[in-house]
N, C-alpha and C positions, 0 to 999 in steps of 0.2 A: 530457283526459289525466290519468292518475293522479298523485297527489302523490308525490314521492320518499319512500321508506321510510327511516326511521332504523334503524340496526342496534343500537339500544339493547336490543332484545329478546334479543340474544345474551348479555346480561349479567344477565338476570333469573332469579330463582327457583332458581339452583343451590344455594342454602343449604338448600333443602328436601329435597335428595337425600341418601340414606344413603351413607356412604363406600363401601360394597360396590358400589352402583350406579355411582358415579363410577369405581371401579376397572374395572368391566366395560366402561364406555364408553371409558376410556383404552385398554383392551386392543383394543377394536374399532377405534379410531382408529389404533393401531399396526399392526394386521394387515390393515385394509381401505383401499382407495383410495376415499375418499368422493367425490372429484371424478369418478372414473370411474363410480361408482355413480349419481351425479346425471346424468352425461352419458348413461348407458344407460337411464335411466327411460323407460318407454314406456306410454302409455295412449291407445288409439285414435289420433287424429291427433297427439297430443302426444308428439313425439319431439324430441330435441335438435336434430337436423339441420334440422327445420322451424321451430325457435324456440319450441317448446311453445306454439303459437298459441292454443289454446282456454284454457289456463291463463292466458296473458297477457290475453286478452279478459275472462275472468271476474274476474281480479284488478282490472283497471281498472274494470269496471262495478260490481262488488260493493264495492270499496274506496271509490269515489266516493259510492255510495249510503249506505254506512255513515257516512261523514263528514258527509253532508248530512242524515242522519236520514230517508232515503227508502227503506230496505230494504223489499221487498215480496214477495208471493207469486211474482211473475214471476222475481225473482232466485233464489228457491228452486227453481223449476221448471227454470231454466237450468242450475243446478248438478246437479239430479237427472237431466236429459237427458245431461249430460256424464258422469255416473257410471254411467248405465244403470239407475237405480232403477225397478223396475216399479211400476205403479199411481200414476203422477204425478198423475192426476186426483184422487187422494185427499188431496193436499197442501192444507192450509188454514193461513192465518196471519192475524193481525190486520193491519190496514192503517192506517198503516205499522207495521212491526215496531219496537217501542220498545226500543232498547238504546243506551246512550251509551258506545260503545266508545272514543271519542276525546275528548280535551280539548286544546285549543290545538294541534291537528294531530298530537298524539302519543297513543299508547294510554293510556287513562285509568288512574289509579292503582288504582282498585278492581279493574280487570281484571288488571293486572299482579300485584297481590298475591294474588288468588284467581281464577285463570283458570277454574276449574270453575264459578264463580258465573255466568259468561257462558252456560255450558250451561244452567244452571237458569233464567236469565231468558228465554232463547230457548225452552226447553221448555214454559214456561207460555203461550207465544203461538203455537206451531206444532204442527200435527198431520200425521202421515203422513211424518215425516222420519227420526226415529231418531237414535241416537248418531253413527253414521258421517257422515251427511249434515249433522247439526247442526255437527259439527266441521269439515266441509268449508266450510260457510258462514263460520265464523270464520276458517278458513285463507285463504279468498279475500278476506275483509274486512280482515284484519290479519296478513299473512304475516310481519311482523317479530316477532310473539309466538306465533302459533298454527300448528299443523300438523294435518292430518287424522289421525284414528285409525280404522283399518278392520280387518276381520277378518284380513287377512294379517299386519298388524303385531301384533295380539293373539295370533294363533296362534304367531308366531315369538318374541315377546318377553313374552307374558303367561304365565299358568298354564295354557296350552293344550296341544294334543295333540303339539306338537313338543318342548316342553321344552328348546329350544335355548339360550336366553339369557334368564333370568328377570329382566325389568326392571319388569314391571307386574303388579299383582294383579287381573287381569281374565281372563275366559275368553270364547271364541267358541263359539257353540252352533249345531248344524245345525237349521235350521227350514225345512220345505217345500222341501228340496233346495238350500238356500242356507245360507251361514254368516251368523250375526248376532251382534252385541254387544247383549245384552239389557240394557235400561236398569234393570231391577229388581234386578240383582246388587249385592252389597254394595259393590263397588269403584267403582260409577258414581254420580255423575260425579266423585268425588274423585280417582280415578286419572287423569282427564284433566289435572288439575293436575300430577300427577307426570309425565305424558307431555310436557306443555309445559315443565316444568323440565328434562327429559332433552334436549329439543331445544335449549333455551336454553344449557345447559351444553355440549353438543356443538358448537354453533355458536361459542361463545366459545373453546373449545379449538382448533377448526380455524382460527379467525381469529388467535388468539394464536400459533399454530404457523406462520403464513404459508403455509397451504395454501389457495390461492384457489379460490372456487367458479367454475366455467366457465359463467357465465350466458350465454344467447343474447343477441346484440346487441340484439334487440328489447326485452328487459326493461330494458336500460340506457338506450336511446334514449327509452323511454316513461317514464323516471323511476321505474320500479318497483324498481330495484336500484342500489346502488353497485358499481362493477366489482370483482369478486373477493370481496366481503364476503358471508359466509354469513348468511342469515336462517333463522329457525326452520323456515319452510316448505320451504326448500331442503334442509335436513337431513332433514326428513320424507320428501322425495322419494327421497333416498339410502337411508334406512331402508326405505322401501316396496320399492325395488328389491332390497335385500338380503333382506328377508323373502320376496319373491317367489321368490327362488332357493332358499329353505329349505322351501317347501311346494309341494304339487301343485295347490292351488286356482288356477284360471285366471280367476276373476271377481273384480272389486272390489265386494264386497257391502257 
């Protein structure tokens, strides 16, 4: 069973955000129902009515392995299968993957202070994964601090083709019929730190406002969530659903 997640992640990193970004987030909170956005998140079998079963399974398995220092290629492939990444056979990783995400059961200080450095540490050890899936690994390992960043989010909130709500200095690029976040762009991985700060700030605001997250009961009984408390990964799911409504892309690339 996964260990209970602290919601300290919702209090991290907001000091790194520009006031203009905080204002845009406040406007979103005022105009959007984040609980409903979370509830309507859908990815393959993962719908709220089913209890987000695959997300629950991946959080338990990945989180336990991250705490035990046993993250492996098999964890990467499980996440890749969940996301629909083509070419899973090309994924390679050191065994075990060496990253000290936790200290004394909590997210390590070095990760909290510079989340983008976790991307760098993983990038040196993994091949065939890319920015989106590397962020997914972190999201499943430590949902109290991390959320995934994918092309829907970058297209809706980055300097992308929709220009809807500029929160991130990233772009998504069409590659071989799919959208991709290219790791060579100037904003990567630094803007993943910004994304983490956005999620932390939004979670803190929602929790302070007494707007509970409607977690499926399975997450609470598994010790993955405290009832009603938003973690960063929960906010990311709401943002993903919001972004999905703003673009026409139907694949999670």
